[in-house]
C-alpha positions as a Markdown table, in Angstrom:
| # | Residue | x | y | z |
|---|---|---|---|---|
| 1 | Met | -11.7 | -23.4 | 11.5 |
| 2 | Asp | -8.0 | -22.7 | 11.9 |
| 3 | Gly | -5.8 | -22.3 | 14.9 |
| 4 | Leu | -2.9 | -23.7 | 16.9 |
| 5 | Val | -2.9 | -27.4 | 17.9 |
| 6 | Gly | -4.9 | -27.5 | 21.1 |
| 7 | Ala | -6.9 | -24.3 | 20.3 |
| 8 | Gly | -10.2 | -26.2 | 20.6 |
| 9 | Lys | -11.1 | -26.2 | 16.9 |
| 10 | Ser | -13.0 | -29.5 | 16.7 |
| 11 | Val | -15.1 | -28.6 | 19.8 |
| 12 | Phe | -15.9 | -25.2 | 18.4 |
| 13 | Ala | -16.7 | -26.6 | 15.0 |
| 14 | Arg | -19.1 | -29.1 | 16.4 |
| 15 | Glu | -20.9 | -26.4 | 18.5 |
| 16 | Leu | -21.1 | -24.2 | 15.4 |
| 17 | Val | -22.6 | -26.9 | 13.3 |
| 18 | Ala | -25.2 | -27.7 | 16.0 |
| 19 | Ala | -26.1 | -24.0 | 16.2 |
| 20 | Leu | -26.5 | -23.8 | 12.4 |
| 21 | Arg | -28.7 | -26.9 | 12.3 |
| 22 | Ala | -30.8 | -25.5 | 15.2 |
| 23 | His | -31.5 | -22.6 | 12.9 |
| 24 | Gly | -32.7 | -24.9 | 10.1 |
| 25 | Arg | -29.5 | -24.9 | 7.9 |
| 26 | Gln | -27.9 | -28.0 | 6.5 |
| 27 | Ala | -24.5 | -28.0 | 8.0 |
| 28 | Val | -21.7 | -30.6 | 7.6 |
| 29 | His | -18.7 | -31.0 | 9.9 |
| 30 | Leu | -15.4 | -32.4 | 8.4 |
| 31 | Asp | -12.0 | -32.4 | 10.1 |
| 32 | Ser | -8.4 | -32.9 | 9.2 |
| 33 | Asp | -8.2 | -36.4 | 10.8 |
| 34 | Gly | -9.6 | -37.8 | 7.6 |
| 35 | Phe | -7.1 | -36.0 | 5.4 |
| 36 | His | -3.8 | -37.2 | 6.6 |
| 37 | His | -1.1 | -38.6 | 4.4 |
| 38 | Pro | -0.1 | -42.2 | 4.9 |
| 39 | Arg | 2.7 | -42.8 | 7.5 |
| 40 | Ala | 5.4 | -43.2 | 4.9 |
| 41 | Ile | 4.8 | -39.6 | 3.8 |
| 42 | Arg | 3.9 | -38.2 | 7.3 |
| 43 | Tyr | 7.1 | -39.3 | 8.8 |
| 44 | Arg | 9.6 | -39.1 | 5.9 |
| 45 | Gln | 11.4 | -36.2 | 7.6 |
| 46 | Gly | 11.4 | -38.0 | 10.9 |
| 47 | Arg | 8.8 | -38.7 | 13.6 |
| 48 | Asp | 9.9 | -35.8 | 15.7 |
| 49 | Ser | 10.3 | -33.3 | 12.9 |
| 50 | Ala | 8.3 | -30.0 | 13.2 |
| 51 | Arg | 9.0 | -29.2 | 9.5 |
| 52 | Gly | 7.8 | -32.7 | 8.6 |
| 53 | Tyr | 4.5 | -32.3 | 10.5 |
| 54 | Tyr | 4.0 | -28.9 | 8.9 |
| 55 | Glu | 4.7 | -30.0 | 5.3 |
| 56 | Asp | 3.8 | -33.7 | 5.3 |
| 57 | Ala | 1.1 | -34.5 | 7.8 |
| 58 | Tyr | -2.0 | -33.5 | 5.8 |
| 59 | Asp | -3.0 | -34.2 | 2.2 |
| 60 | Leu | -3.9 | -30.7 | 1.4 |
| 61 | Glu | -4.0 | -31.4 | -2.3 |
| 62 | Ala | -6.7 | -34.0 | -1.8 |
| 63 | Leu | -8.6 | -31.6 | 0.4 |
| 64 | Ala | -8.5 | -29.0 | -2.3 |
| 65 | Asp | -9.3 | -31.4 | -5.2 |
| 66 | Arg | -11.9 | -33.6 | -3.5 |
| 67 | Val | -13.6 | -31.3 | -1.1 |
| 68 | Leu | -13.2 | -27.6 | -1.7 |
| 69 | Arg | -13.3 | -27.4 | -5.5 |
| 70 | Pro | -16.3 | -29.8 | -5.8 |
| 71 | Leu | -18.1 | -27.6 | -3.3 |
| 72 | Gly | -17.2 | -24.4 | -5.0 |
| 73 | Thr | -18.8 | -22.7 | -8.0 |
| 74 | Pro | -19.1 | -24.4 | -10.4 |
| 75 | Gly | -18.8 | -27.8 | -8.7 |
| 76 | Ser | -20.4 | -31.2 | -8.6 |
| 77 | Ser | -21.4 | -30.8 | -4.9 |
| 78 | Thr | -20.1 | -34.4 | -4.3 |
| 79 | Tyr | -17.2 | -34.3 | -1.9 |
| 80 | Ala | -14.9 | -36.7 | 0.0 |
| 81 | Met | -15.8 | -37.1 | 3.7 |
| 82 | Arg | -12.3 | -38.5 | 4.2 |
| 83 | Val | -9.4 | -39.9 | 2.2 |
| 84 | His | -7.4 | -41.7 | 4.8 |
| 85 | Asp | -8.0 | -44.0 | 7.8 |
| 86 | Met | -5.5 | -43.2 | 10.7 |
| 87 | Ser | -6.0 | -46.5 | 12.4 |
| 88 | Thr | -5.3 | -48.7 | 9.4 |
| 89 | Asp | -3.2 | -46.2 | 7.4 |
| 90 | Glu | -5.3 | -47.1 | 4.4 |
| 91 | Thr | -6.2 | -44.7 | 1.6 |
| 92 | Ile | -9.9 | -44.3 | 1.1 |
| 93 | Ser | -11.5 | -43.5 | -2.2 |
| 94 | Gly | -15.2 | -44.2 | -1.9 |
| 95 | Ala | -16.3 | -42.2 | 1.2 |
| 96 | Thr | -18.2 | -39.5 | -0.5 |
| 97 | Ala | -21.4 | -37.5 | 0.0 |
| 98 | Thr | -23.4 | -34.8 | -1.8 |
| 99 | Ala | -24.3 | -31.5 | -0.3 |
| 100 | Asp | -27.3 | -29.3 | -1.0 |
| 101 | Cys | -26.4 | -26.1 | -2.9 |
| 102 | Asp | -27.0 | -24.0 | 0.2 |
| 103 | Ala | -25.3 | -26.3 | 2.7 |
| 104 | Ile | -22.6 | -24.9 | 5.0 |
| 105 | Ile | -19.5 | -27.0 | 5.3 |
| 106 | Val | -17.5 | -26.5 | 8.5 |
| 107 | Phe | -13.9 | -27.9 | 8.3 |
| 108 | Asp | -11.5 | -27.8 | 11.2 |
| 109 | Gly | -7.8 | -28.4 | 11.0 |
| 110 | Thr | -4.4 | -26.9 | 11.2 |
| 111 | Phe | -2.4 | -25.2 | 8.4 |
| 112 | Leu | -5.6 | -24.5 | 6.5 |
| 113 | Gln | -4.3 | -21.3 | 4.9 |
| 114 | Arg | -1.2 | -22.8 | 3.2 |
| 115 | Gly | -0.6 | -22.3 | -0.5 |
| 116 | Gln | -3.4 | -23.3 | -2.8 |
| 117 | Leu | -6.0 | -23.6 | 0.0 |
| 118 | Arg | -5.9 | -20.0 | 0.8 |
| 119 | Glu | -8.2 | -18.9 | -2.0 |
| 120 | Leu | -10.6 | -21.8 | -1.7 |
| 121 | Trp | -12.3 | -20.9 | 1.6 |
| 122 | Asp | -15.3 | -18.6 | 1.8 |
| 123 | Asp | -14.3 | -17.6 | 5.3 |
| 124 | Val | -11.6 | -18.7 | 7.7 |
| 125 | Ile | -12.2 | -18.5 | 11.5 |
| 126 | Trp | -9.0 | -18.3 | 13.5 |
| 127 | Leu | -9.3 | -19.4 | 17.1 |
| 128 | Glu | -6.9 | -17.2 | 19.0 |
| 129 | Val | -5.4 | -19.0 | 22.0 |
| 130 | Asp | -2.2 | -18.2 | 23.8 |
| 131 | Arg | 0.6 | -20.6 | 23.0 |
| 132 | Ala | 1.1 | -22.0 | 26.5 |
| 133 | Thr | -2.6 | -22.7 | 27.0 |
| 134 | Ala | -2.9 | -24.5 | 23.6 |
| 135 | Leu | 0.3 | -26.5 | 24.3 |
| 136 | Ala | -1.0 | -27.7 | 27.7 |
| 137 | Arg | -4.5 | -28.4 | 26.3 |
| 138 | Gly | -3.2 | -30.4 | 23.4 |
| 139 | Ala | -0.8 | -32.4 | 25.4 |
| 140 | Ala | -3.5 | -33.3 | 28.0 |
| 141 | Arg | -5.9 | -34.3 | 25.3 |
| 142 | Asp | -3.4 | -36.7 | 23.6 |
| 143 | Ala | -1.5 | -38.0 | 26.7 |
| 144 | Val | -2.9 | -41.5 | 26.4 |
| 145 | Ser | -2.1 | -42.0 | 22.8 |
| 146 | Leu | 1.4 | -40.4 | 23.1 |
| 147 | Gly | 2.6 | -42.5 | 26.0 |
| 148 | Gly | 1.8 | -40.3 | 29.0 |
| 149 | Glu | 1.6 | -36.6 | 30.0 |
| 150 | Ala | 5.4 | -36.0 | 29.9 |
| 151 | Ala | 5.8 | -37.7 | 26.5 |
| 152 | Ala | 2.8 | -35.8 | 25.1 |
| 153 | Phe | 4.1 | -32.5 | 26.3 |
| 154 | Ala | 7.5 | -33.1 | 24.8 |
| 155 | Ala | 6.0 | -34.2 | 21.5 |
| 156 | Phe | 3.7 | -31.2 | 21.3 |
| 157 | Ala | 6.6 | -28.8 | 22.1 |
| 158 | Ser | 9.1 | -30.3 | 19.7 |
| 159 | Arg | 6.8 | -31.3 | 16.8 |
| 160 | Tyr | 3.3 | -30.1 | 16.8 |
| 161 | Met | 3.5 | -26.6 | 18.4 |
| 162 | Ala | 6.9 | -26.1 | 16.7 |
| 163 | Ala | 5.1 | -26.7 | 13.4 |
| 164 | Cys | 2.5 | -24.1 | 14.3 |
| 165 | Asp | 5.4 | -21.7 | 14.9 |
| 166 | Leu | 6.6 | -22.3 | 11.4 |
| 167 | Ser | 3.1 | -21.7 | 10.1 |
| 168 | Thr | 2.8 | -18.4 | 12.0 |
| 169 | Ile | 6.1 | -17.2 | 10.5 |
| 170 | Glu | 5.5 | -18.3 | 7.0 |
| 171 | Glu | 1.8 | -17.9 | 6.5 |
| 172 | Arg | 0.6 | -15.4 | 9.1 |
| 173 | Pro | -2.7 | -17.3 | 9.5 |
| 174 | Ala | -4.2 | -15.1 | 12.2 |
| 175 | Glu | -3.7 | -12.0 | 10.1 |
| 176 | Arg | -5.2 | -13.6 | 7.0 |
| 177 | Ala | -8.2 | -15.1 | 8.6 |
| 178 | Ser | -11.5 | -13.3 | 7.9 |
| 179 | Ile | -12.9 | -14.0 | 11.4 |
| 180 | Val | -10.9 | -14.1 | 14.7 |
| 181 | Ile | -12.3 | -15.4 | 17.9 |
| 182 | Glu | -10.6 | -15.3 | 21.3 |
| 183 | His | -10.8 | -18.9 | 22.6 |
| 184 | Thr | -8.4 | -19.2 | 25.5 |
| 185 | Asp | -11.5 | -19.8 | 27.7 |
| 186 | Pro | -13.8 | -22.1 | 25.6 |
| 187 | Met | -16.7 | -21.2 | 27.9 |
| 188 | Ala | -16.4 | -17.5 | 27.0 |
| 189 | Pro | -15.4 | -17.1 | 23.3 |
| 190 | Arg | -15.2 | -13.5 | 22.2 |
| 191 | Val | -15.2 | -12.1 | 18.6 |
| 192 | Ile | -12.1 | -10.1 | 17.9 |
| 193 | Arg | -12.5 | -9.5 | 14.1 |
| 194 | Leu | -15.3 | -10.0 | 11.6 |
| 195 | Pro | -15.1 | -10.1 | 7.8 |
| 196 | Gly | -14.0 | -6.7 | 6.3 |
| 197 | Glu | -12.4 | -5.5 | 9.4 |
| 198 | Pro | -8.6 | -4.9 | 9.4 |
| 199 | Ala | -6.2 | -7.1 | 11.3 |
| 200 | Ser | -5.0 | -5.5 | 14.5 |
| 201 | Asp | -1.3 | -4.5 | 14.8 |
């Protein structure tokens, strides 16, 4: 589940997993919060750096090696549920689980189509949300943790959304996604593209 910061990825992923389970499928929800780098790496380009957030925030190598490849074919089916604790900044090595061979793993995060990850997903759902809406939604969500609404809006504009702008230019994630869903209004999502359909111009 890919998209801009503030696109509503986690909410959509939880709803998707609930729907899958209601239809009798084993479904597991993982998210990028458990796959951050430690602070020393996350902020090595500066706490306000958009490039730093884009390149250093997430441990994509651990995601590939400890989740996607084990869940691929052939694989051990034993995967890491998380590799980092945001609150303590500690690296976690023993938080693992084993999935059934027909389980569906739903992972939500940002920058999920960078480099080596691109070929490891079965499908990528891109939540299409206009930039202004995503920016406002993300800043409102994290206002308390970022020191208030004004500080959160400034942080999202200069670091988080600016990092998404870099991703849009360098990776073209919406074009590369196999499924695109319009999600500006979370109460009325609309499928724009399904697997096998060409990206719109």
